[in-house]
TORDREN-677320 format. One record per residue (C-alpha): residue number from 1; residue in one letter; x, z, y. Coordinates in Angstrom, 1 decimal, padded with zeros to 4 digits. Example, Ala and Ser with C-alpha at 12.3 -4.5 7.8 and 13.67 -1.06 7.14 Angstrom:
BEGIN
<r><num>1</num><residu>a</residu><x>012.3</x><z>007.8</z><y>-004.5</y></r>
<r><num>2</num><residu>s</residu><x>013.7</x><z>007.1</z><y>-001.1</y></r>
% end
This chain:
BEGIN
<r><num>1</num><residu>e</residu><x>-049.7</x><z>008.2</z><y>065.3</y></r>
<r><num>2</num><residu>i</residu><x>-050.6</x><z>011.5</z><y>063.6</y></r>
<r><num>3</num><residu>g</residu><x>-051.5</x><z>012.9</z><y>066.6</y></r>
<r><num>4</num><residu>e</residu><x>-054.4</x><z>010.7</z><y>067.1</y></r>
<r><num>5</num><residu>l</residu><x>-056.3</x><z>011.4</z><y>064.2</y></r>
<r><num>6</num><residu>p</residu><x>-058.7</x><z>014.3</z><y>064.1</y></r>
<r><num>7</num><residu>l</residu><x>-057.5</x><z>017.8</z><y>063.1</y></r>
<r><num>8</num><residu>a</residu><x>-058.9</x><z>017.8</z><y>059.9</y></r>
<r><num>9</num><residu>m</residu><x>-057.7</x><z>014.6</z><y>058.9</y></r>
<r><num>10</num><residu>q</residu><x>-054.2</x><z>015.7</z><y>060.3</y></r>
<r><num>11</num><residu>v</residu><x>-054.5</x><z>018.9</z><y>057.8</y></r>
<r><num>12</num><residu>r</residu><x>-055.4</x><z>016.3</z><y>054.9</y></r>
<r><num>13</num><residu>l</residu><x>-052.6</x><z>014.3</z><y>055.6</y></r>
<r><num>14</num><residu>l</residu><x>-049.8</x><z>017.0</z><y>056.1</y></r>
<r><num>15</num><residu>r</residu><x>-051.2</x><z>018.4</z><y>052.6</y></r>
<r><num>16</num><residu>v</residu><x>-050.5</x><z>015.5</z><y>050.8</y></r>
<r><num>17</num><residu>l</residu><x>-047.0</x><z>015.1</z><y>052.4</y></r>
<r><num>18</num><residu>q</residu><x>-046.1</x><z>018.6</z><y>051.6</y></r>
<r><num>19</num><residu>d</residu><x>-047.8</x><z>020.4</z><y>048.7</y></r>
<r><num>20</num><residu>r</residu><x>-048.4</x><z>017.7</z><y>046.6</y></r>
<r><num>21</num><residu>q</residu><x>-044.7</x><z>016.5</z><y>044.6</y></r>
<r><num>22</num><residu>i</residu><x>-045.8</x><z>013.1</z><y>043.3</y></r>
<r><num>23</num><residu>v</residu><x>-043.2</x><z>011.0</z><y>041.6</y></r>
<r><num>24</num><residu>p</residu><x>-043.5</x><z>007.3</z><y>042.4</y></r>
<r><num>25</num><residu>v</residu><x>-044.8</x><z>005.3</z><y>039.4</y></r>
<r><num>26</num><residu>g</residu><x>-044.0</x><z>001.9</z><y>040.5</y></r>
<r><num>27</num><residu>g</residu><x>-041.8</x><z>001.3</z><y>037.6</y></r>
<r><num>28</num><residu>t</residu><x>-044.2</x><z>002.6</z><y>035.0</y></r>
<r><num>29</num><residu>s</residu><x>-045.3</x><z>000.2</z><y>032.4</y></r>
<r><num>30</num><residu>a</residu><x>-048.1</x><z>002.7</z><y>031.1</y></r>
<r><num>31</num><residu>v</residu><x>-051.5</x><z>000.7</z><y>030.4</y></r>
<r><num>32</num><residu>n</residu><x>-053.6</x><z>002.9</z><y>032.6</y></r>
<r><num>33</num><residu>v</residu><x>-051.6</x><z>002.1</z><y>035.5</y></r>
<r><num>34</num><residu>d</residu><x>-053.4</x><z>-000.2</z><y>038.0</y></r>
<r><num>35</num><residu>v</residu><x>-054.8</x><z>-001.2</z><y>041.1</y></r>
<r><num>36</num><residu>r</residu><x>-056.5</x><z>001.1</z><y>043.2</y></r>
<r><num>37</num><residu>v</residu><x>-058.5</x><z>001.4</z><y>046.4</y></r>
<r><num>38</num><residu>v</residu><x>-060.0</x><z>004.2</z><y>048.3</y></r>
<r><num>39</num><residu>a</residu><x>-062.8</x><z>002.9</z><y>050.8</y></r>
<r><num>40</num><residu>a</residu><x>-065.9</x><z>003.2</z><y>051.9</y></r>
<r><num>41</num><residu>t</residu><x>-067.8</x><z>000.3</z><y>050.2</y></r>
<r><num>42</num><residu>n</residu><x>-069.0</x><z>-001.6</z><y>053.5</y></r>
<r><num>43</num><residu>r</residu><x>-067.7</x><z>-005.0</z><y>055.0</y></r>
<r><num>44</num><residu>d</residu><x>-065.6</x><z>-003.8</z><y>057.4</y></r>
<r><num>45</num><residu>l</residu><x>-063.5</x><z>-002.6</z><y>054.5</y></r>
<r><num>46</num><residu>a</residu><x>-063.6</x><z>-006.0</z><y>052.8</y></r>
<r><num>47</num><residu>v</residu><x>-064.4</x><z>-005.0</z><y>049.4</y></r>
<r><num>48</num><residu>d</residu><x>-066.0</x><z>-008.3</z><y>048.8</y></r>
<r><num>49</num><residu>i</residu><x>-062.7</x><z>-009.5</z><y>049.4</y></r>
<r><num>50</num><residu>l</residu><x>-061.1</x><z>-007.5</z><y>047.5</y></r>
<r><num>51</num><residu>i</residu><x>-063.3</x><z>-008.1</z><y>044.2</y></r>
<r><num>52</num><residu>s</residu><x>-062.9</x><z>-011.9</z><y>045.1</y></r>
<r><num>53</num><residu>a</residu><x>-058.8</x><z>-011.2</z><y>044.9</y></r>
<r><num>54</num><residu>a</residu><x>-059.4</x><z>-009.2</z><y>041.2</y></r>
<r><num>55</num><residu>r</residu><x>-061.5</x><z>-012.1</z><y>040.1</y></r>
<r><num>56</num><residu>l</residu><x>-058.7</x><z>-014.4</z><y>040.9</y></r>
<r><num>57</num><residu>s</residu><x>-055.9</x><z>-012.4</z><y>039.6</y></r>
<r><num>58</num><residu>g</residu><x>-057.5</x><z>-010.4</z><y>036.8</y></r>
<r><num>59</num><residu>l</residu><x>-055.6</x><z>-007.5</z><y>037.4</y></r>
<r><num>60</num><residu>p</residu><x>-057.7</x><z>-004.2</z><y>036.7</y></r>
<r><num>61</num><residu>l</residu><x>-058.7</x><z>-002.7</z><y>039.6</y></r>
<r><num>62</num><residu>r</residu><x>-060.3</x><z>000.8</z><y>040.0</y></r>
<r><num>63</num><residu>m</residu><x>-062.0</x><z>001.2</z><y>043.5</y></r>
<r><num>64</num><residu>a</residu><x>-063.4</x><z>004.6</z><y>044.6</y></r>
<r><num>65</num><residu>g</residu><x>-065.5</x><z>005.0</z><y>048.2</y></r>
<r><num>66</num><residu>q</residu><x>-069.4</x><z>005.9</z><y>048.5</y></r>
<r><num>67</num><residu>r</residu><x>-071.9</x><z>003.3</z><y>048.0</y></r>
<r><num>68</num><residu>l</residu><x>-073.9</x><z>002.5</z><y>050.6</y></r>
<r><num>69</num><residu>p</residu><x>-077.7</x><z>002.1</z><y>050.7</y></r>
<r><num>70</num><residu>g</residu><x>-078.5</x><z>-001.7</z><y>049.8</y></r>
<r><num>71</num><residu>d</residu><x>-074.7</x><z>-002.5</z><y>049.1</y></r>
<r><num>72</num><residu>k</residu><x>-075.5</x><z>-005.2</z><y>046.4</y></r>
<r><num>73</num><residu>l</residu><x>-071.6</x><z>-005.8</z><y>045.8</y></r>
<r><num>74</num><residu>l</residu><x>-071.1</x><z>-003.1</z><y>042.9</y></r>
<r><num>75</num><residu>r</residu><x>-073.7</x><z>-004.1</z><y>040.9</y></r>
<r><num>76</num><residu>s</residu><x>-072.3</x><z>-007.0</z><y>039.2</y></r>
<r><num>77</num><residu>l</residu><x>-068.4</x><z>-006.3</z><y>038.9</y></r>
<r><num>78</num><residu>p</residu><x>-066.3</x><z>-008.3</z><y>036.9</y></r>
<r><num>79</num><residu>a</residu><x>-065.1</x><z>-006.6</z><y>033.9</y></r>
<r><num>80</num><residu>n</residu><x>-061.9</x><z>-005.8</z><y>035.4</y></r>
<r><num>81</num><residu>v</residu><x>-063.5</x><z>-003.9</z><y>038.2</y></r>
<r><num>82</num><residu>e</residu><x>-064.8</x><z>-000.6</z><y>038.3</y></r>
<r><num>83</num><residu>h</residu><x>-066.6</x><z>001.6</z><y>041.0</y></r>
<r><num>84</num><residu>v</residu><x>-065.7</x><z>005.4</z><y>040.2</y></r>
<r><num>85</num><residu>g</residu><x>-067.8</x><z>006.5</z><y>043.1</y></r>
<r><num>86</num><residu>f</residu><x>-067.3</x><z>009.0</z><y>045.9</y></r>
<r><num>87</num><residu>l</residu><x>-064.2</x><z>011.4</z><y>045.2</y></r>
<r><num>88</num><residu>d</residu><x>-063.4</x><z>014.6</z><y>047.2</y></r>
<r><num>89</num><residu>h</residu><x>-059.8</x><z>015.3</z><y>048.4</y></r>
<r><num>90</num><residu>q</residu><x>-058.1</x><z>016.6</z><y>045.0</y></r>
<r><num>91</num><residu>g</residu><x>-059.7</x><z>013.6</z><y>043.4</y></r>
<r><num>92</num><residu>v</residu><x>-058.4</x><z>011.2</z><y>045.5</y></r>
<r><num>93</num><residu>l</residu><x>-055.1</x><z>012.6</z><y>045.1</y></r>
<r><num>94</num><residu>e</residu><x>-055.5</x><z>012.3</z><y>041.2</y></r>
<r><num>95</num><residu>f</residu><x>-056.9</x><z>008.8</z><y>041.3</y></r>
<r><num>96</num><residu>f</residu><x>-053.5</x><z>007.6</z><y>043.2</y></r>
<r><num>97</num><residu>s</residu><x>-051.5</x><z>009.4</z><y>040.8</y></r>
<r><num>98</num><residu>a</residu><x>-052.0</x><z>006.6</z><y>038.2</y></r>
<r><num>99</num><residu>a</residu><x>-052.0</x><z>003.7</z><y>040.5</y></r>
<r><num>100</num><residu>r</residu><x>-049.0</x><z>001.3</z><y>040.6</y></r>
<r><num>101</num><residu>f</residu><x>-049.9</x><z>000.1</z><y>044.3</y></r>
<r><num>102</num><residu>v</residu><x>-052.6</x><z>000.6</z><y>046.5</y></r>
<r><num>103</num><residu>v</residu><x>-054.8</x><z>-001.7</z><y>048.5</y></r>
<r><num>104</num><residu>v</residu><x>-055.9</x><z>-001.3</z><y>052.0</y></r>
<r><num>105</num><residu>p</residu><x>-058.2</x><z>-004.5</z><y>052.9</y></r>
<r><num>106</num><residu>s</residu><x>-059.6</x><z>-003.4</z><y>056.2</y></r>
<r><num>107</num><residu>t</residu><x>-060.9</x><z>-006.2</z><y>058.3</y></r>
<r><num>108</num><residu>w</residu><x>-061.4</x><z>-004.1</z><y>061.6</y></r>
<r><num>109</num><residu>a</residu><x>-058.7</x><z>-002.7</z><y>063.7</y></r>
<r><num>110</num><residu>e</residu><x>-057.8</x><z>000.6</z><y>062.4</y></r>
<r><num>111</num><residu>p</residu><x>-056.0</x><z>002.8</z><y>064.9</y></r>
<r><num>112</num><residu>f</residu><x>-054.4</x><z>004.4</z><y>062.3</y></r>
<r><num>113</num><residu>g</residu><x>-054.8</x><z>004.1</z><y>058.3</y></r>
<r><num>114</num><residu>l</residu><x>-055.1</x><z>007.5</z><y>056.5</y></r>
<r><num>115</num><residu>v</residu><x>-055.7</x><z>006.1</z><y>053.0</y></r>
<r><num>116</num><residu>a</residu><x>-052.3</x><z>004.1</z><y>053.7</y></r>
<r><num>117</num><residu>a</residu><x>-050.5</x><z>006.9</z><y>055.0</y></r>
<r><num>118</num><residu>e</residu><x>-051.6</x><z>009.0</z><y>052.2</y></r>
<r><num>119</num><residu>a</residu><x>-050.5</x><z>006.6</z><y>049.5</y></r>
<r><num>120</num><residu>m</residu><x>-047.0</x><z>006.3</z><y>051.4</y></r>
<r><num>121</num><residu>g</residu><x>-046.7</x><z>009.8</z><y>051.1</y></r>
<r><num>122</num><residu>l</residu><x>-047.2</x><z>010.0</z><y>047.2</y></r>
<r><num>123</num><residu>g</residu><x>-044.6</x><z>007.0</z><y>047.0</y></r>
<r><num>124</num><residu>l</residu><x>-047.1</x><z>004.2</z><y>046.3</y></r>
<r><num>125</num><residu>p</residu><x>-046.4</x><z>001.0</z><y>048.0</y></r>
<r><num>126</num><residu>v</residu><x>-049.5</x><z>-000.3</z><y>050.0</y></r>
<r><num>127</num><residu>l</residu><x>-051.1</x><z>-003.8</z><y>050.1</y></r>
<r><num>128</num><residu>a</residu><x>-052.6</x><z>-003.8</z><y>053.7</y></r>
<r><num>129</num><residu>a</residu><x>-054.4</x><z>-006.1</z><y>055.8</y></r>
<r><num>130</num><residu>a</residu><x>-052.6</x><z>-007.5</z><y>058.5</y></r>
<r><num>131</num><residu>s</residu><x>-054.6</x><z>-005.8</z><y>061.2</y></r>
<r><num>132</num><residu>g</residu><x>-055.0</x><z>-002.8</z><y>063.6</y></r>
<r><num>133</num><residu>g</residu><x>-052.4</x><z>000.0</z><y>063.3</y></r>
<r><num>134</num><residu>l</residu><x>-052.1</x><z>-000.7</z><y>059.3</y></r>
<r><num>135</num><residu>r</residu><x>-049.2</x><z>-003.6</z><y>060.9</y></r>
<r><num>136</num><residu>e</residu><x>-047.5</x><z>-000.5</z><y>061.8</y></r>
<r><num>137</num><residu>i</residu><x>-047.8</x><z>002.2</z><y>059.3</y></r>
<r><num>138</num><residu>v</residu><x>-047.4</x><z>-000.3</z><y>056.6</y></r>
<r><num>139</num><residu>e</residu><x>-044.0</x><z>-002.4</z><y>057.9</y></r>
<r><num>140</num><residu>d</residu><x>-044.4</x><z>-005.8</z><y>055.8</y></r>
<r><num>141</num><residu>g</residu><x>-041.4</x><z>-005.8</z><y>053.2</y></r>
<r><num>142</num><residu>v</residu><x>-040.7</x><z>-001.8</z><y>053.9</y></r>
<r><num>143</num><residu>a</residu><x>-043.4</x><z>000.4</z><y>052.6</y></r>
<r><num>144</num><residu>g</residu><x>-045.6</x><z>-002.5</z><y>051.3</y></r>
<r><num>145</num><residu>l</residu><x>-046.8</x><z>-005.7</z><y>052.2</y></r>
<r><num>146</num><residu>h</residu><x>-049.5</x><z>-007.5</z><y>054.3</y></r>
<r><num>147</num><residu>f</residu><x>-051.8</x><z>-010.1</z><y>053.5</y></r>
<r><num>148</num><residu>r</residu><x>-054.1</x><z>-012.0</z><y>055.8</y></r>
<r><num>149</num><residu>p</residu><x>-057.1</x><z>-010.6</z><y>056.4</y></r>
<r><num>150</num><residu>g</residu><x>-060.3</x><z>-012.1</z><y>054.6</y></r>
<r><num>151</num><residu>d</residu><x>-058.1</x><z>-013.9</z><y>052.5</y></r>
<r><num>152</num><residu>a</residu><x>-059.0</x><z>-013.5</z><y>048.8</y></r>
<r><num>153</num><residu>n</residu><x>-056.2</x><z>-015.9</z><y>047.8</y></r>
<r><num>154</num><residu>d</residu><x>-053.6</x><z>-014.6</z><y>049.6</y></r>
<r><num>155</num><residu>l</residu><x>-054.6</x><z>-010.7</z><y>048.5</y></r>
<r><num>156</num><residu>a</residu><x>-054.8</x><z>-012.1</z><y>044.8</y></r>
<r><num>157</num><residu>e</residu><x>-051.2</x><z>-013.8</z><y>045.6</y></r>
<r><num>158</num><residu>k</residu><x>-049.7</x><z>-010.5</z><y>047.0</y></r>
<r><num>159</num><residu>m</residu><x>-051.3</x><z>-008.4</z><y>043.9</y></r>
<r><num>160</num><residu>m</residu><x>-050.2</x><z>-010.5</z><y>041.5</y></r>
<r><num>161</num><residu>r</residu><x>-046.1</x><z>-010.3</z><y>042.9</y></r>
<r><num>162</num><residu>l</residu><x>-046.4</x><z>-006.2</z><y>043.4</y></r>
<r><num>163</num><residu>w</residu><x>-048.0</x><z>-006.1</z><y>039.4</y></r>
<r><num>164</num><residu>e</residu><x>-045.4</x><z>-008.2</z><y>038.2</y></r>
<r><num>165</num><residu>d</residu><x>-042.4</x><z>-006.8</z><y>039.7</y></r>
<r><num>166</num><residu>p</residu><x>-042.3</x><z>-002.9</z><y>039.1</y></r>
<r><num>167</num><residu>a</residu><x>-038.7</x><z>-002.5</z><y>040.6</y></r>
<r><num>168</num><residu>l</residu><x>-040.3</x><z>-003.8</z><y>044.1</y></r>
<r><num>169</num><residu>c</residu><x>-043.1</x><z>-001.4</z><y>043.7</y></r>
<r><num>170</num><residu>a</residu><x>-040.5</x><z>001.6</z><y>043.1</y></r>
<r><num>171</num><residu>l</residu><x>-038.5</x><z>000.2</z><y>046.0</y></r>
<r><num>172</num><residu>l</residu><x>-041.5</x><z>000.0</z><y>048.7</y></r>
<r><num>173</num><residu>g</residu><x>-042.9</x><z>003.0</z><y>047.3</y></r>
<r><num>174</num><residu>g</residu><x>-039.8</x><z>004.8</z><y>047.9</y></r>
<r><num>175</num><residu>r</residu><x>-038.9</x><z>003.4</z><y>051.3</y></r>
<r><num>176</num><residu>g</residu><x>-042.7</x><z>004.1</z><y>052.3</y></r>
<r><num>177</num><residu>r</residu><x>-042.4</x><z>008.0</z><y>051.2</y></r>
<r><num>178</num><residu>e</residu><x>-039.2</x><z>008.3</z><y>053.5</y></r>
<r><num>179</num><residu>k</residu><x>-041.0</x><z>006.6</z><y>056.1</y></r>
<r><num>180</num><residu>a</residu><x>-043.8</x><z>009.2</z><y>055.7</y></r>
<r><num>181</num><residu>l</residu><x>-042.0</x><z>012.1</z><y>055.4</y></r>
<r><num>182</num><residu>a</residu><x>-039.8</x><z>011.0</z><y>058.5</y></r>
<r><num>183</num><residu>q</residu><x>-043.1</x><z>010.5</z><y>060.8</y></r>
<r><num>184</num><residu>f</residu><x>-046.1</x><z>012.3</z><y>059.0</y></r>
<r><num>185</num><residu>t</residu><x>-044.6</x><z>015.8</z><y>058.3</y></r>
<r><num>186</num><residu>e</residu><x>-045.9</x><z>018.9</z><y>060.1</y></r>
<r><num>187</num><residu>e</residu><x>-042.4</x><z>019.1</z><y>061.8</y></r>
<r><num>188</num><residu>a</residu><x>-042.4</x><z>015.1</z><y>062.8</y></r>
<r><num>189</num><residu>y</residu><x>-045.7</x><z>016.1</z><y>064.5</y></r>
<r><num>190</num><residu>y</residu><x>-044.8</x><z>019.2</z><y>066.4</y></r>
<r><num>191</num><residu>r</residu><x>-041.5</x><z>017.5</z><y>067.3</y></r>
<r><num>192</num><residu>r</residu><x>-043.4</x><z>014.6</z><y>069.4</y></r>
<r><num>193</num><residu>l</residu><x>-046.3</x><z>017.0</z><y>070.3</y></r>
<r><num>194</num><residu>m</residu><x>-043.3</x><z>018.8</z><y>072.1</y></r>
<r><num>195</num><residu>e</residu><x>-041.7</x><z>015.7</z><y>073.7</y></r>
<r><num>196</num><residu>v</residu><x>-045.2</x><z>014.5</z><y>074.9</y></r>
<r><num>197</num><residu>y</residu><x>-045.5</x><z>018.0</z><y>076.8</y></r>
<r><num>198</num><residu>e</residu><x>-041.7</x><z>018.2</z><y>078.1</y></r>
<r><num>199</num><residu>e</residu><x>-042.6</x><z>014.6</z><y>079.4</y></r>
<r><num>200</num><residu>a</residu><x>-045.8</x><z>015.9</z><y>081.3</y></r>
<r><num>201</num><residu>i</residu><x>-043.7</x><z>018.7</z><y>082.6</y></r>
<r><num>202</num><residu>r</residu><x>-041.2</x><z>016.5</z><y>083.9</y></r>
<r><num>203</num><residu>l</residu><x>-043.7</x><z>014.0</z><y>085.7</y></r>
<r><num>204</num><residu>k</residu><x>-045.3</x><z>016.9</z><y>087.3</y></r>
<r><num>205</num><residu>r</residu><x>-042.0</x><z>018.4</z><y>088.5</y></r>
<r><num>206</num><residu>r</residu><x>-041.4</x><z>015.3</z><y>090.0</y></r>
<r><num>207</num><residu>e</residu><x>-044.5</x><z>015.0</z><y>091.6</y></r>
<r><num>208</num><residu>a</residu><x>-044.0</x><z>018.3</z><y>093.3</y></r>
<r><num>209</num><residu>n</residu><x>-040.8</x><z>017.2</z><y>094.6</y></r>
% end
């Protein structure tokens, strides 16, 4: 739930949902529309699996995220993979705007998955590892597709499925944006927060009686 996020992340997500009006690009065939991922380049986020899937699929992949000290994965990327480095919030939004879909390959149990929620808010389908909170945020077949964590072959297969079906991308992206606007906006957050307060008051009154 958005209420579990630190305040700065809540504000960042709400800005995506309310301030940006990007039309879903799932149906376009423009050559600059590709696969994109925003992640820190560490083992928990399975960048090695993502790069392997890119090799298997041959699809154009663009990655954004901070290069960590001692990281060797990004030194010998295949020709179809580009790492653009660290991007600020505005840069991430612009980076997303040219994507056909977004991959979130985390292998650890993320409690929320901010990148996935932001992508959904922009109308982009999300390919998410079936782990942690991502399974709930990105419902399989609704806002995107799941793949088996750590399985490059399964990820490559799902990447190809979305790449070859722009209509499916548009459908999943539209559903994901509907969910994001219904559950992750300021109004939805306020409503759930008030429900928590009201329940706490009811429990306190029950104890007093």
